[in-house]
C-alpha positions as CSV (number, residue, x, y, z in Angstrom):
1,M,0.2,0.1,0.2
2,R,1.2,3.3,-0.9
3,P,1.6,5.9,2.1
4,D,-0.4,8.1,0.3
5,T,-3.5,6.7,0.1
6,K,-6.3,6.2,3.7
7,I,-7.8,3.0,4.0
8,L,-11.1,3.5,4.9
9,N,-13.4,0.7,7.4
10,W,-17.2,1.8,6.7
11,E,-18.6,-0.3,9.6
12,S,-16.3,1.8,11.9
13,G,-15.9,4.9,9.9
14,R,-12.5,5.0,10.9
15,V,-9.9,6.0,8.7
16,Y,-6.3,4.7,8.5
17,G,-2.9,6.5,6.4
18,R,-2.5,10.3,5.0
19,Q,-5.0,11.1,2.1
20,V,-8.7,9.5,1.2
21,R,-9.6,9.3,-2.6
22,A,-12.6,9.9,-3.1
23,V,-14.5,9.1,-6.1
24,A,-17.4,11.6,-7.4
25,T,-20.9,10.1,-8.0
26,D,-23.8,11.9,-9.6
27,Y,-26.9,10.7,-8.2
28,D,-29.2,13.1,-10.8
29,T,-28.3,10.5,-13.8
30,P,-31.2,7.9,-14.4
31,R,-30.0,4.8,-13.4
32,K,-30.3,1.6,-16.0
33,T,-32.5,-1.5,-15.2
34,D,-31.0,-4.8,-15.7
35,E,-32.5,-5.2,-18.6
36,E,-31.1,-2.2,-20.2
37,L,-27.2,-3.3,-19.0
38,H,-28.0,-7.1,-20.6
39,E,-29.1,-5.3,-24.4
40,E,-26.1,-3.2,-24.3
41,S,-23.8,-5.3,-23.5
42,L,-25.2,-7.8,-26.6
43,E,-25.6,-5.0,-28.5
44,E,-21.6,-4.4,-27.8
45,L,-20.7,-8.0,-28.3
46,K,-22.3,-8.1,-31.7
47,A,-20.4,-4.7,-32.8
48,K,-17.1,-6.6,-31.4
49,R,-17.8,-9.6,-33.2
50,V,-18.5,-7.9,-36.7
51,D,-15.1,-5.6,-36.0
52,A,-13.5,-9.0,-35.6
53,Q,-14.5,-10.6,-38.7
54,S,-14.0,-7.5,-41.1
55,G,-10.5,-8.1,-42.9
56,Q,-9.8,-4.4,-43.2
57,I,-6.8,-2.9,-40.5
58,D,-6.7,0.4,-39.7
59,V,-3.5,1.7,-40.3
60,D,-2.0,5.2,-40.5
61,E,-0.4,6.0,-43.9
62,A,1.9,8.6,-42.4
63,E,2.9,6.7,-39.8
64,A,4.0,4.1,-41.5
65,A,5.7,6.4,-43.9
66,E,8.3,7.9,-41.0
67,N,8.9,3.9,-39.8
68,L,9.8,3.1,-43.4
69,E,13.6,3.0,-44.0
70,L,15.0,2.7,-47.5
71,P,17.7,0.5,-49.1
72,G,20.7,2.6,-49.3
73,A,20.0,4.9,-47.2
74,D,22.6,7.3,-46.2
75,L,23.7,5.8,-42.6
76,S,27.3,7.2,-43.0
77,G,26.5,10.0,-39.9
78,E,25.1,6.8,-37.4
79,E,27.1,5.2,-35.0
80,L,27.1,1.9,-33.8
81,A,26.3,2.0,-30.2
82,V,26.1,-2.1,-29.8
83,R,29.4,-4.0,-28.6
84,V,30.2,-6.6,-31.2
85,V,32.0,-9.6,-30.2
86,P,33.6,-11.7,-32.4
87,K,32.5,-15.5,-33.2
88,Q,33.6,-17.8,-30.1
89,V,34.8,-20.9,-30.2
90,D,31.2,-23.1,-29.1
91,E,29.6,-21.1,-32.0
92,F,28.9,-21.4,-36.0
93,T,27.8,-19.2,-38.8
94,C,24.3,-21.0,-40.1
95,S,25.1,-21.3,-43.8
96,R,21.3,-21.1,-44.6
97,C,20.2,-17.8,-42.3
98,F,23.8,-16.4,-41.6
99,L,23.2,-16.4,-38.2
100,V,25.7,-17.0,-35.3
101,H,24.1,-20.2,-33.4
102,H,25.4,-21.8,-30.0
103,I,27.3,-25.4,-30.8
104,T,24.3,-27.3,-29.7
105,Q,22.0,-25.4,-32.2
106,L,24.0,-27.3,-34.9
107,A,21.6,-29.8,-36.8
108,K,23.6,-31.3,-39.8
109,G,26.8,-30.0,-41.2
110,E,30.6,-28.4,-40.6
111,G,32.8,-25.4,-41.1
112,A,30.8,-23.7,-44.3
113,K,27.9,-25.9,-44.5
114,A,26.3,-26.1,-40.9
115,V,23.0,-25.6,-40.7
116,C,21.1,-24.7,-37.6
117,K,18.0,-26.8,-36.4
118,E,15.7,-23.7,-37.1
119,C,17.0,-24.1,-40.6
120,N,16.6,-27.7,-41.0
C-alpha cells in the first residue's frame, strides 16, 4: 500500500493513513435496469464480432511512412551503439540464415556447410 493512501473502514467509520481518494458520483443521472445493461452488452458483443470479422486493418499511412527505412539510405553519420563480439569457439554460422548460433543448435554439417536446427 502506498503511504499517501488511506484505508476507510466503512463499518467503524475510521480512517487509516494520510489521504482519502474519493470518487465523485452523480446521483441525478438515471440508472439503467438490468435488462437495459444486458441489451447494451449484447449490442457491444455483436459490434465487436462484426469488427473482428472485417478483414480491414486501420493503418495510419503517415506513421507507417515515417518508420519506413529505404534501402541504400545514407547512414554514414550514424554510430554503432552495440558492442560487437567476434564469433566464439563454441559457435558456428548457419549457411542458410547466416546467424551465429551456439554449437548446441547445430543440426548437420560442418564449417561452411553447417545448418542450424531452425533451418533444418
